[in-house]
Each structure stands twice: as C-alpha cells, then as structure tokens.
DOZA-930025 format. One record per residue (C-alpha): residue in one letter; chain; residue number from 1; x, y negated, z. Coordinates in pm, 1 decimal, always signed. Each point is the difference from the previous one (the first is absolute). Layout:
BEGIN
<"A","A",NUM,<X,Y,Z>>
...
//
This chain:
BEGIN
<"M","A",1,<+462.5,+1675.4,-162.1>>
<"R","A",2,<-152.5,+39.0,-345.6>>
<"F","A",3,<-343.3,-97.6,+134.3>>
<"A","A",4,<+149.8,-306.9,+166.6>>
<"S","A",5,<+133.7,-127.1,-332.7>>
<"E","A",6,<-250.0,+139.2,-248.4>>
<"D","A",7,<-328.2,-60.1,+180.2>>
<"V","A",8,<+76.7,-274.8,+252.3>>
<"G","A",9,<+278.3,-161.6,-199.8>>
<"L","A",10,<+17.1,-375.8,-15.3>>
<"A","A",11,<-317.2,-43.2,+205.9>>
<"D","A",12,<+224.2,+76.2,+300.3>>
<"P","A",13,<+369.7,+22.6,-94.4>>
<"L","A",14,<+85.6,+104.5,+358.0>>
<"A","A",15,<-187.5,+327.1,-46.3>>
<"L","A",16,<+308.1,+160.8,-153.6>>
<"N","A",17,<+208.5,-110.4,+300.0>>
<"Q","A",18,<-255.8,+166.4,+227.2>>
<"A","A",19,<+16.1,+323.8,-199.0>>
<"V","A",20,<+379.8,+8.5,-9.8>>
<"S","A",21,<+20.3,-79.8,+371.4>>
<"C","A",22,<-245.8,+280.5,+68.7>>
<"Y","A",23,<+212.8,+243.6,-199.7>>
<"Q","A",24,<+315.4,-103.8,+184.9>>
<"A","A",25,<-165.5,+17.2,+341.4>>
<"C","A",26,<-131.4,+349.9,-78.0>>
<"H","A",27,<+344.5,+104.0,-118.4>>
<"F","A",28,<+159.3,-119.7,+324.4>>
<"L","A",29,<-257.0,+138.2,+241.2>>
<"G","A",30,<-153.5,+295.1,-182.8>>
<"M","A",31,<-328.7,+181.2,+53.1>>
<"P","A",32,<-219.2,+11.8,+195.2>>
<"E","A",33,<+101.0,-327.7,+165.4>>
<"C","A",34,<-1.3,-197.8,-324.6>>
<"N","A",35,<-372.5,+60.0,-50.3>>
<"V","A",36,<-68.7,-346.1,+144.0>>
<"F","A",37,<+225.8,-158.3,-266.1>>
<"L","A",38,<-184.4,+186.5,-271.8>>
<"A","A",39,<-338.8,-99.0,+137.5>>
<"Q","A",40,<+103.6,-363.7,+27.3>>
<"C","A",41,<+127.5,-3.7,-358.0>>
<"V","A",42,<-313.4,+169.4,-135.2>>
<"A","A",43,<-220.3,-248.4,+183.7>>
<"Y","A",44,<+208.3,-295.4,-120.5>>
<"L","A",45,<-15.0,+112.6,-362.6>>
<"A","A",46,<-370.2,+86.4,+18.7>>
<"M","A",47,<-90.1,-342.5,+139.3>>
<"A","A",48,<+235.0,-196.2,-226.9>>
<"P","A",49,<-143.2,-189.6,-297.2>>
<"K","A",50,<+59.4,+180.5,-327.7>>
<"S","A",51,<+155.7,-115.3,-326.3>>
<"V","A",52,<+102.3,+214.3,-293.5>>
<"A","A",53,<+148.8,-296.0,-191.2>>
<"V","A",54,<+355.3,+137.4,+9.5>>
<"Y","A",55,<-112.3,+345.9,-108.5>>
<"R","A",56,<-198.6,-146.7,-290.0>>
<"A","A",57,<+289.8,-224.7,-97.1>>
<"I","A",58,<+237.5,+296.7,-14.5>>
<"R","A",59,<-243.4,+196.0,-216.7>>
<"A","A",60,<-45.3,-298.9,-232.3>>
<"Q","A",61,<+376.3,-49.0,-23.1>>
<"Q","A",62,<+56.8,+366.9,-80.8>>
<"K","A",63,<-268.4,-17.0,-268.8>>
<"A","A",64,<+152.2,-315.9,-148.6>>
<"V","A",65,<+344.8,+158.7,-16.5>>
<"K","A",66,<-138.9,+315.2,-161.7>>
<"E","A",67,<-197.1,-195.4,-256.6>>
<"S","A",68,<+258.7,-269.9,-66.9>>
<"E","A",69,<+84.1,-47.3,-363.7>>
<"G","A",70,<+373.5,+6.5,+59.8>>
<"Q","A",71,<-18.5,+299.9,+232.9>>
<"N","A",72,<+188.3,-130.1,+300.9>>
<"E","A",73,<+181.2,-303.1,-129.9>>
<"G","A",74,<+347.7,-55.7,+134.8>>
<"V","A",75,<+110.1,-238.4,+269.1>>
<"P","A",76,<+20.2,-355.0,-142.6>>
<"L","A",77,<+352.9,-86.8,-111.3>>
<"H","A",78,<+36.3,-292.2,+241.3>>
<"L","A",79,<-48.8,+239.3,+295.1>>
<"R","A",80,<+258.9,+254.1,-113.5>>
<"N","A",81,<+350.4,+7.4,+143.0>>
<"A","A",82,<+280.4,-61.2,-247.4>>
<"P","A",83,<+306.2,+186.5,+127.3>>
<"T","A",84,<+156.1,+22.7,-348.2>>
<"N","A",85,<+79.7,-257.2,-267.5>>
<"L","A",86,<-225.3,+181.3,-247.0>>
<"M","A",87,<-294.5,-30.1,+237.2>>
<"K","A",88,<+70.7,-371.6,+42.3>>
<"E","A",89,<+15.1,-41.2,-379.3>>
<"I","A",90,<-334.2,+179.9,-40.7>>
<"G","A",91,<-155.2,-244.0,+248.2>>
<"Y","A",92,<-14.9,+195.0,+323.3>>
<"G","A",93,<-39.2,-242.2,+289.4>>
<"K","A",94,<-30.7,-306.7,-226.5>>
<"D","A",95,<-224.0,-271.7,+147.9>>
<"Y","A",96,<-40.4,+190.1,+328.4>>
<"I","A",97,<-112.3,-228.8,+280.8>>
<"Y","A",98,<+124.1,+77.0,+349.5>>
<"T","A",99,<-314.2,-105.1,+183.9>>
<"P","A",100,<+156.0,-28.3,+349.8>>
<"D","A",101,<+205.3,-288.0,-141.2>>
<"N","A",102,<-290.3,-138.5,-202.6>>
<"P","A",103,<-325.3,+96.2,+178.9>>
<"S","A",104,<-221.6,-226.8,-210.3>>
<"A","A",105,<+109.9,+161.3,-328.7>>
<"F","A",106,<-228.9,+239.0,-185.0>>
<"Q","A",107,<+136.1,+326.2,-132.3>>
<"S","A",108,<-188.1,+285.7,-160.7>>
<"Y","A",109,<+70.2,+348.7,+133.7>>
<"L","A",110,<-216.3,+188.1,-249.5>>
<"P","A",111,<+50.9,+95.4,-363.3>>
<"P","A",112,<-173.8,-225.6,-254.2>>
//
C-alpha cells in the first residue's frame, strides 16, 4: 500500500485501490490461495506509471513547517469556532465564508 501511494502515487490514483483490494482479498481467502491476488497486485504496481509528487510535496511541507518563522502558526481566526462570547469578541469565526452557500467566494485556509 505504501508503494502504491509513494512510488505510483498520482500517476495512477487507482493503484492504492488495487493494493487495498489485494489486502482485503488475501484477508478473506488466506494463503496459499491468495497468491494470485498478490501476483496481480505486484504486476499492476510494477507496470503502473510512477510519480513521487505527493511524497515530495509532503517532505517539502514538513520542511516548511519545521523552518517556519512562527513555528506552526495557529489556525486563522476566521476558521475557528466561537462557542463562547469571549471567543466571538476576540474575532473567532469573524468573516468566515460558508462556501457551500457561496461557492464563488475566495477564502484563505492558511496562516498569513
């Protein structure tokens, strides 16, 4: 399953489905009969195009978070719930846009 996401990744997004289906089929049937499922999955993954874009993106994101000046800035105020009056006064939830009601609106989900 790791190979399906890390090495095949977005080049064939169905590779993960193949790997998970293989695991489930092997779980249901067991060895030695599931050897055909394993062989099919190995062949599928071996022949699939490869892309490590997601893996590289995760590594870049982790590096950015580690090296960020603010060291893991908080969730923007407009995205925070405001269950108390104090939180509302501080600005939690202010200017939040509920995009299902306003799909053309732009809203930032990242810290500044």
